[in-house]
MARVEX-992501 format. One record per residue (C-alpha): x, y, z; residue in three letters. Coordinates in Angstrom, 3 decimals, always signed. Each point is the difference from the previous one (the first is absolute). Layout:
! MARVEX-992501
R, X, Y, Z, ALA $
...
This chain:
! MARVEX-992501
R, -0.046, -0.026, -0.012, MET $
R, +1.139, +3.592, -0.657, ASN $
R, -0.763, +3.183, +1.883, GLN $
R, -3.078, +0.617, -1.739, LYS $
R, -1.571, -3.424, +0.859, GLY $
R, +0.485, -1.512, -3.564, LYS $
R, +1.539, -3.298, -0.520, SER $
R, +2.635, -0.488, -2.608, TYR $
R, -2.005, -2.079, -2.129, ALA $
R, -2.871, +2.856, -0.207, GLU $
R, +2.832, +2.763, -0.738, VAL $
R, +1.482, -2.489, -2.614, ALA $
R, -3.345, -0.364, -1.773, ARG $
R, -0.347, +3.849, +0.088, GLN $
R, +3.165, +1.012, -1.635, VAL $
R, +0.029, -3.270, -2.062, ARG $
R, +3.235, -1.283, +1.287, ARG $
R, +1.274, -3.189, +1.624, ASN $
R, -0.825, -0.305, +3.734, GLU $
R, +3.832, -0.786, +0.591, ARG $
R, +0.953, +3.174, -1.813, THR $
R, -2.497, +2.046, +2.069, VAL $
R, +1.308, -1.561, +3.212, LYS $
R, +3.767, +0.634, -1.273, LYS $
R, -0.770, +3.635, -0.472, TYR $
R, -2.012, +0.351, +3.302, ALA $
R, +2.834, -1.355, +2.206, ASP $
R, +2.577, +2.340, -1.493, GLN $
R, +1.138, +3.002, +2.035, GLU $
R, +1.111, +2.046, -2.888, GLU $
R, -0.744, -0.129, -3.567, PHE $
R, +2.843, +0.188, -2.684, PRO $
R, -0.116, +3.115, -2.010, GLN $
R, -0.278, -0.581, -3.815, LYS $
R, +2.318, +2.506, -1.854, TYR $
R, -1.049, +1.218, -3.573, LYS $
R, +3.083, -0.228, -2.264, GLN $
R, +0.502, +3.051, -2.197, THR $
R, +1.657, -0.719, -3.159, SER $
R, +1.706, +2.553, -2.304, THR $
R, -0.664, -0.044, -3.776, SER $
R, +3.225, +1.262, -1.655, PRO $
R, -1.964, +0.247, -3.360, VAL $
R, -3.262, +1.689, +0.982, MET $
R, +1.072, +2.229, +3.028, ASP $
R, +1.660, +2.626, -2.096, PRO $
R, -3.192, +0.399, -2.040, VAL $
R, -2.847, -0.825, +2.351, LYS $
R, -0.547, +3.701, +0.980, HIS $
R, -0.334, +0.626, -3.852, ILE $
R, -2.502, -2.606, -0.384, LEU $
R, -1.980, +1.091, +2.990, ASP $
R, -0.065, +3.488, -1.320, GLY $
R, -1.191, -1.223, -3.379, TRP $
R, -2.756, -1.924, +1.638, ILE $
R, -1.151, +3.025, +2.155, ARG $
R, -0.143, +2.144, -3.190, GLU $
R, -1.860, -2.855, -1.856, ASP $
R, -2.743, -0.361, +2.622, LEU $
R, -1.006, +3.558, -0.790, LYS $
R, -0.566, -0.769, -3.785, LEU $
R, -2.862, -2.087, -1.464, LYS $
R, +0.688, -3.599, -0.370, LYS $
R, +0.588, +0.155, -3.842, LYS $
R, +2.792, +2.417, +0.472, PHE $
R, +1.862, -1.809, +2.761, GLN $
R, +3.625, -1.596, -0.621, ARG $
R, -0.062, -3.899, -0.138, THR $
R, +2.627, -1.883, +1.506, ALA $
R, +1.492, -0.524, -3.336, GLN $
R, +0.127, +3.709, -0.782, ARG $
R, +1.647, +0.638, +3.490, MET $
R, +2.712, -2.492, -0.705, TYR $
R, +0.564, +1.419, -3.523, ASP $
R, +0.326, +3.512, +1.502, GLN $
R, +2.112, -1.143, +2.805, LEU $
R, +2.581, -1.623, -2.405, VAL $
R, +0.012, +3.035, -2.402, LYS $
R, +0.223, +2.797, +2.598, GLU $
R, +1.623, -1.510, +2.988, HIS $
R, +2.132, -2.695, -1.633, ASN $
R, -1.921, -2.796, +2.035, PHE $
R, +1.720, -3.549, -0.109, VAL $
R, -2.873, -2.114, +1.539, GLY $
R, -2.545, -1.864, -1.892, GLY $
R, -3.548, +0.920, -0.654, ASP $
R, -1.311, -2.664, +2.324, ARG $
R, +1.812, +1.622, +2.762, THR $
R, -1.857, +3.230, -0.551, VAL $
R, -3.165, -1.785, -0.405, ARG $
R, +0.613, -1.335, +3.533, ARG $
């Protein structure tokens, strides 16, 4: 039983986890912190601010006049000597 009067089995059914897993975490004093890993992108980091600006500009335009991902890629290659691929820009 936990402090709120529910059994581990009841809690396990509510959170859709195994009863042993619920008991394991209930018995812990401290929970391990999950750290989010931040990765750098050597290809996209230098041009990310440019793309963000273009997207903000395009949101003010009608759909028909907004840049496509392909057009953004072509413009990056032409104006900023972008070395990445078009799939990278789409992502």
